[in-house]
C-alpha beads as a LAMMPS data file, in Angstrom:
LAMMPS data file: protein, C-alpha beads

87 atoms
86 bonds

1 atom types
1 bond types

-500.0 500.0 xlo xhi
-500.0 500.0 ylo yhi
-500.0 500.0 zlo zhi

Masses

1 110.0

Atoms # bond

1 1 1 -307.958 22.646 -294.061
2 1 1 -305.441 20.884 -295.678
3 1 1 -302.756 23.954 -294.557
4 1 1 -303.003 23.436 -291.308
5 1 1 -303.266 19.414 -291.116
6 1 1 -299.764 19.896 -293.516
7 1 1 -298.580 22.513 -290.684
8 1 1 -299.329 20.258 -287.797
9 1 1 -297.172 17.565 -289.557
10 1 1 -294.394 19.623 -290.236
11 1 1 -294.528 20.637 -286.252
12 1 1 -295.196 16.787 -285.491
13 1 1 -291.851 16.183 -287.612
14 1 1 -289.653 18.953 -286.258
15 1 1 -290.403 17.038 -282.941
16 1 1 -289.676 14.001 -283.694
17 1 1 -285.881 15.136 -285.090
18 1 1 -285.836 16.937 -281.559
19 1 1 -285.992 13.295 -279.828
20 1 1 -284.551 12.036 -281.746
21 1 1 -281.485 14.376 -281.503
22 1 1 -281.994 14.645 -277.355
23 1 1 -281.429 10.581 -277.510
24 1 1 -278.268 11.050 -280.101
25 1 1 -276.413 13.025 -277.403
26 1 1 -278.268 10.681 -274.454
27 1 1 -276.919 7.911 -276.064
28 1 1 -274.031 9.324 -276.083
29 1 1 -272.332 10.776 -273.115
30 1 1 -273.487 7.127 -271.759
31 1 1 -271.436 5.691 -274.245
32 1 1 -268.900 7.572 -273.836
33 1 1 -268.613 6.217 -269.455
34 1 1 -269.741 2.746 -270.778
35 1 1 -266.318 2.558 -272.867
36 1 1 -264.189 3.899 -269.886
37 1 1 -265.834 1.521 -267.265
38 1 1 -266.756 -1.172 -269.347
39 1 1 -270.408 -0.540 -267.948
40 1 1 -270.041 -1.149 -264.396
41 1 1 -270.721 2.644 -262.526
42 1 1 -273.505 3.920 -265.597
43 1 1 -273.717 7.539 -265.458
44 1 1 -275.558 9.763 -263.463
45 1 1 -278.774 12.010 -263.833
46 1 1 -277.266 15.090 -263.486
47 1 1 -274.846 14.223 -266.627
48 1 1 -278.341 14.369 -268.980
49 1 1 -279.497 16.702 -266.893
50 1 1 -277.320 18.712 -268.802
51 1 1 -278.740 17.836 -272.275
52 1 1 -282.219 17.329 -271.366
53 1 1 -282.698 20.291 -269.338
54 1 1 -286.735 19.010 -268.672
55 1 1 -288.838 19.150 -265.671
56 1 1 -287.893 16.050 -263.029
57 1 1 -291.230 14.800 -264.040
58 1 1 -290.455 15.243 -268.067
59 1 1 -286.925 13.646 -267.547
60 1 1 -288.375 10.755 -266.030
61 1 1 -290.745 9.770 -268.621
62 1 1 -288.476 10.574 -271.756
63 1 1 -285.661 7.712 -270.350
64 1 1 -288.668 6.382 -268.732
65 1 1 -289.487 5.543 -272.480
66 1 1 -286.511 5.082 -273.768
67 1 1 -286.184 1.686 -270.914
68 1 1 -288.622 0.571 -272.112
69 1 1 -287.164 0.961 -275.932
70 1 1 -284.277 -0.557 -274.558
71 1 1 -282.109 1.572 -275.502
72 1 1 -280.732 2.696 -271.825
73 1 1 -280.732 0.486 -268.912
74 1 1 -280.697 1.671 -265.341
75 1 1 -278.103 0.547 -262.576
76 1 1 -278.499 0.545 -258.926
77 1 1 -275.028 0.470 -257.509
78 1 1 -275.232 1.189 -254.025
79 1 1 -274.940 5.227 -253.965
80 1 1 -278.157 5.257 -255.977
81 1 1 -279.665 4.805 -259.677
82 1 1 -277.741 5.354 -262.718
83 1 1 -278.102 5.168 -266.468
84 1 1 -276.009 3.415 -268.679
85 1 1 -276.414 0.537 -272.180
86 1 1 -277.962 -2.746 -272.632
87 1 1 -274.434 -4.897 -272.629

Bonds

1 1 1 2
2 1 2 3
3 1 3 4
4 1 4 5
5 1 5 6
6 1 6 7
7 1 7 8
8 1 8 9
9 1 9 10
10 1 10 11
11 1 11 12
12 1 12 13
13 1 13 14
14 1 14 15
15 1 15 16
16 1 16 17
17 1 17 18
18 1 18 19
19 1 19 20
20 1 20 21
21 1 21 22
22 1 22 23
23 1 23 24
24 1 24 25
25 1 25 26
26 1 26 27
27 1 27 28
28 1 28 29
29 1 29 30
30 1 30 31
31 1 31 32
32 1 32 33
33 1 33 34
34 1 34 35
35 1 35 36
36 1 36 37
37 1 37 38
38 1 38 39
39 1 39 40
40 1 40 41
41 1 41 42
42 1 42 43
43 1 43 44
44 1 44 45
45 1 45 46
46 1 46 47
47 1 47 48
48 1 48 49
49 1 49 50
50 1 50 51
51 1 51 52
52 1 52 53
53 1 53 54
54 1 54 55
55 1 55 56
56 1 56 57
57 1 57 58
58 1 58 59
59 1 59 60
60 1 60 61
61 1 61 62
62 1 62 63
63 1 63 64
64 1 64 65
65 1 65 66
66 1 66 67
67 1 67 68
68 1 68 69
69 1 69 70
70 1 70 71
71 1 71 72
72 1 72 73
73 1 73 74
74 1 74 75
75 1 75 76
76 1 76 77
77 1 77 78
78 1 78 79
79 1 79 80
80 1 80 81
81 1 81 82
82 1 82 83
83 1 83 84
84 1 84 85
85 1 85 86
86 1 86 87
């Protein structure tokens, strides 16, 4: 019983590290674009999709959580929604 709980805990930690690593990669991509444009244009979802490799529903949930935690923001320019860092 204790071994199972410990294994579940280790799996949980591995997943959390993966989530943190994905967040770090996304923020790095957004940071590069933010520095280029001053945060005016944002980054297209395709750039984030290349990192996440998730279904659209999972990707949107992941990004919504990041927005709720104020790690990223959505921008709505004329041609669609993009992602950026908070100013």
